[in-house]
C-alpha positions as a LaTeX table, in Angstrom:
\begin{tabular}{lrrr}
\hline
Residue & $x$ (\AA) & $y$ (\AA) & $z$ (\AA) \\
\hline
Met1 & 2.31 & 11.21 & $-4.91$ \\
Ile2 & 0.31 & 11.46 & $-1.70$ \\
Asp3 & $-0.09$ & 14.81 & 0.04 \\
Asp4 & $-0.47$ & 15.45 & 3.79 \\
Ile5 & $-4.26$ & 15.08 & 3.67 \\
Gly6 & $-3.90$ & 11.75 & 1.87 \\
Phe7 & $-1.55$ & 10.51 & 4.59 \\
Lys8 & $-4.00$ & 11.69 & 7.27 \\
Ile9 & $-6.85$ & 9.83 & 5.58 \\
Leu10 & $-4.75$ & 6.67 & 5.30 \\
Asp11 & $-3.75$ & 6.94 & 8.96 \\
Ile12 & $-7.39$ & 7.31 & 10.04 \\
Leu13 & $-8.54$ & 4.37 & 7.90 \\
Gln14 & $-5.65$ & 2.22 & 9.08 \\
Arg15 & $-6.66$ & 2.74 & 12.71 \\
Lys16 & $-10.38$ & 2.20 & 12.08 \\
Ala17 & $-11.43$ & 0.99 & 8.63 \\
Arg18 & $-15.14$ & 1.18 & 9.44 \\
Ile19 & $-15.10$ & 4.84 & 10.38 \\
Pro20 & $-17.90$ & 6.75 & 8.64 \\
Asn21 & $-16.81$ & 8.93 & 5.75 \\
Val22 & $-18.40$ & 11.94 & 7.44 \\
Glu23 & $-16.13$ & 11.44 & 10.48 \\
Val24 & $-13.02$ & 11.17 & 8.28 \\
Ala25 & $-14.10$ & 14.40 & 6.55 \\
Arg26 & $-14.53$ & 16.13 & 9.92 \\
Gln27 & $-11.06$ & 15.03 & 11.06 \\
Val28 & $-9.31$ & 16.30 & 7.91 \\
Asn29 & $-11.57$ & 19.38 & 7.59 \\
Met30 & $-12.93$ & 18.55 & 4.13 \\
Ala31 & $-16.31$ & 17.87 & 2.55 \\
Pro32 & $-17.42$ & 14.21 & 2.75 \\
Ser33 & $-17.71$ & 14.03 & $-1.06$ \\
Ala34 & $-14.11$ & 15.23 & $-1.46$ \\
Val35 & $-12.89$ & 12.66 & 1.09 \\
Leu36 & $-14.79$ & 9.88 & $-0.66$ \\
Glu37 & $-13.21$ & 10.91 & $-3.97$ \\
Arg38 & $-9.73$ & 10.87 & $-2.39$ \\
Ile39 & $-10.33$ & 7.42 & $-0.86$ \\
Arg40 & $-11.48$ & 6.03 & $-4.21$ \\
Lys41 & $-8.39$ & 7.53 & $-5.85$ \\
Leu42 & $-6.11$ & 5.97 & $-3.19$ \\
Glu43 & $-7.79$ & 2.62 & $-3.84$ \\
Ser44 & $-7.44$ & 2.88 & $-7.62$ \\
Gln45 & $-3.78$ & 3.89 & $-7.30$ \\
Gly46 & $-3.08$ & 0.81 & $-5.17$ \\
Tyr47 & $-2.32$ & 2.56 & $-1.87$ \\
Ile48 & $-5.26$ & 0.76 & $-0.26$ \\
Asp49 & $-5.31$ & $-2.99$ & $-0.91$ \\
Gly50 & $-8.57$ & $-3.64$ & 0.90 \\
Tyr51 & $-10.37$ & $-3.60$ & 4.22 \\
Glu52 & $-10.58$ & $-6.43$ & 6.71 \\
Val53 & $-11.96$ & $-7.21$ & 10.11 \\
Arg54 & $-9.54$ & $-8.44$ & 12.79 \\
Leu55 & $-11.16$ & $-11.30$ & 14.68 \\
Asn56 & $-10.22$ & $-12.22$ & 18.24 \\
Pro57 & $-8.33$ & $-15.55$ & 17.87 \\
Arg58 & $-9.23$ & $-16.64$ & 21.41 \\
Arg59 & $-12.94$ & $-16.54$ & 20.57 \\
Phe60 & $-12.26$ & $-19.04$ & 17.77 \\
Asn61 & $-9.96$ & $-21.34$ & 19.75 \\
Arg62 & $-6.85$ & $-20.15$ & 17.88 \\
Ala63 & $-4.85$ & $-18.61$ & 20.73 \\
Met64 & $-1.55$ & $-20.43$ & 20.07 \\
Val65 & 0.82 & $-18.74$ & 17.64 \\
Ala66 & 3.89 & $-20.46$ & 16.25 \\
Phe67 & 6.57 & $-19.45$ & 13.79 \\
Val68 & 8.08 & $-22.24$ & 11.73 \\
Phe69 & 11.19 & $-22.21$ & 9.61 \\
Val70 & 10.60 & $-24.52$ & 6.63 \\
Glu71 & 13.74 & $-25.51$ & 4.76 \\
Thr72 & 13.86 & $-26.55$ & 1.12 \\
Arg73 & 17.19 & $-27.42$ & $-0.49$ \\
Asp74 & 15.97 & $-27.85$ & $-4.06$ \\
Pro75 & 15.33 & $-24.38$ & $-5.60$ \\
Ser76 & 12.94 & $-25.92$ & $-8.14$ \\
Arg77 & 10.63 & $-26.91$ & $-5.25$ \\
Arg78 & 10.33 & $-23.38$ & $-3.80$ \\
Ala79 & 7.21 & $-22.31$ & $-5.71$ \\
Pro80 & 5.28 & $-25.58$ & $-5.18$ \\
Val81 & 6.18 & $-25.57$ & $-1.45$ \\
Ala82 & 5.10 & $-21.93$ & $-1.11$ \\
Asp83 & 1.83 & $-22.70$ & $-2.89$ \\
Ala84 & 1.12 & $-25.75$ & $-0.71$ \\
Leu85 & 1.89 & $-23.83$ & 2.49 \\
Ser86 & $-0.35$ & $-20.95$ & 1.37 \\
Arg87 & $-3.31$ & $-23.30$ & 1.00 \\
Ile88 & $-3.23$ & $-24.46$ & 4.65 \\
Pro89 & $-5.89$ & $-22.42$ & 6.48 \\
Ala90 & $-4.05$ & $-22.33$ & 9.85 \\
Ile91 & $-1.05$ & $-20.65$ & 8.21 \\
Gln92 & $-1.51$ & $-16.88$ & 8.25 \\
Glu93 & 1.75 & $-15.77$ & 6.65 \\
Val94 & 4.34 & $-17.32$ & 4.34 \\
His95 & 7.64 & $-15.50$ & 3.77 \\
Phe96 & 10.67 & $-16.61$ & 1.74 \\
Ile97 & 13.63 & $-15.29$ & 3.74 \\
Ala98 & 17.34 & $-14.69$ & 3.19 \\
Gly99 & 19.88 & $-17.29$ & 4.24 \\
Pro100 & 19.52 & $-20.98$ & 3.53 \\
Asp101 & 16.60 & $-21.80$ & 1.25 \\
Arg102 & 13.83 & $-21.46$ & 3.76 \\
Phe103 & 10.45 & $-20.03$ & 4.45 \\
Leu104 & 9.23 & $-18.45$ & 7.66 \\
Ile105 & 5.57 & $-19.14$ & 8.32 \\
Lys106 & 3.23 & $-17.85$ & 10.99 \\
Leu107 & 0.36 & $-20.05$ & 12.06 \\
Arg108 & $-2.46$ & $-20.08$ & 14.61 \\
Val109 & $-3.80$ & $-23.24$ & 16.22 \\
Ala110 & $-5.80$ & $-24.29$ & 19.28 \\
Gly111 & $-2.87$ & $-25.94$ & 21.05 \\
Thr112 & 0.04 & $-28.35$ & 20.90 \\
Glu113 & $-2.05$ & $-31.30$ & 19.69 \\
Glu114 & $-3.27$ & $-29.38$ & 16.65 \\
Leu115 & 0.22 & $-27.95$ & 16.08 \\
Asn116 & 1.71 & $-31.46$ & 16.12 \\
His117 & $-0.90$ & $-32.70$ & 13.65 \\
Leu118 & $-0.32$ & $-29.71$ & 11.37 \\
Leu119 & 3.47 & $-30.20$ & 11.41 \\
Gln120 & 3.31 & $-33.95$ & 10.80 \\
Glu121 & 0.29 & $-34.36$ & 8.54 \\
Asp122 & $-0.13$ & $-31.13$ & 6.61 \\
Ile123 & 3.30 & $-29.48$ & 6.46 \\
Gly124 & 5.31 & $-32.67$ & 6.88 \\
Arg125 & 3.77 & $-34.29$ & 3.82 \\
Ile126 & 4.58 & $-31.47$ & 1.40 \\
Glu127 & 7.05 & $-32.73$ & $-1.18$ \\
Gly128 & 10.24 & $-30.67$ & $-1.21$ \\
Ile129 & 10.36 & $-29.79$ & 2.48 \\
Asp130 & 13.59 & $-31.03$ & 4.03 \\
Ser131 & 13.15 & $-29.84$ & 7.63 \\
Thr132 & 11.21 & $-27.58$ & 9.94 \\
Cys133 & 12.10 & $-25.70$ & 13.12 \\
Thr134 & 9.17 & $-24.54$ & 15.25 \\
His135 & 9.07 & $-21.67$ & 17.74 \\
Ile136 & 5.95 & $-21.35$ & 19.92 \\
Val137 & 4.99 & $-17.82$ & 21.00 \\
Leu138 & 4.67 & $-17.52$ & 24.78 \\
Ser139 & 3.22 & $-14.00$ & 24.75 \\
Thr140 & 2.63 & $-11.29$ & 22.18 \\
Ile141 & 3.73 & $-7.78$ & 23.02 \\
Lys142 & 2.77 & $-6.16$ & 19.70 \\
Glu143 & 1.02 & $-7.43$ & 16.61 \\
Thr144 & $-0.15$ & $-5.12$ & 13.86 \\
Ala145 & $-0.47$ & $-4.86$ & 10.13 \\
Asn146 & $-0.34$ & $-1.05$ & 10.25 \\
Ile147 & 2.36 & 0.71 & 8.26 \\
Pro148 & 4.01 & 3.79 & 9.81 \\
Leu149 & 2.99 & 6.80 & 7.71 \\
Gly150 & 4.46 & 9.78 & 9.55 \\
Glu151 & 7.95 & 10.72 & 10.62 \\
Asn152 & 7.23 & 10.08 & 14.32 \\
Gln153 & 5.37 & 6.78 & 13.99 \\
\hline
\end{tabular}
């Protein structure tokens, strides 16, 4: 079970993973060694999966975001389709969703030409996919991987 200090530490790290341990300790009013011990414990207990840097997609010519519904009618093809989709670098997320047998994927590409190629050549050639339905994002209002930790978040 995580106490209030643990939640505060997680909230701080979630907002800025590269924050120095000394600064985390100052914010939660604890010794740096005690904070480091708590962080290691949160990692070993599986509350922290890892740390990553968020790159600016525009700087890497990956400004276009699209969501694609990928339908599979044969349940025995679900796992191989999911595996094949997961191996495509432009695809950032793969979710199996309720309703008809389908996946929802999120991908980032340079533009419509790359999107078309990806849909026809990479996704379109995966055995077991019956159809796709693509939705191009016109603007993003909010995008985060942060998990709300407090009652008011």
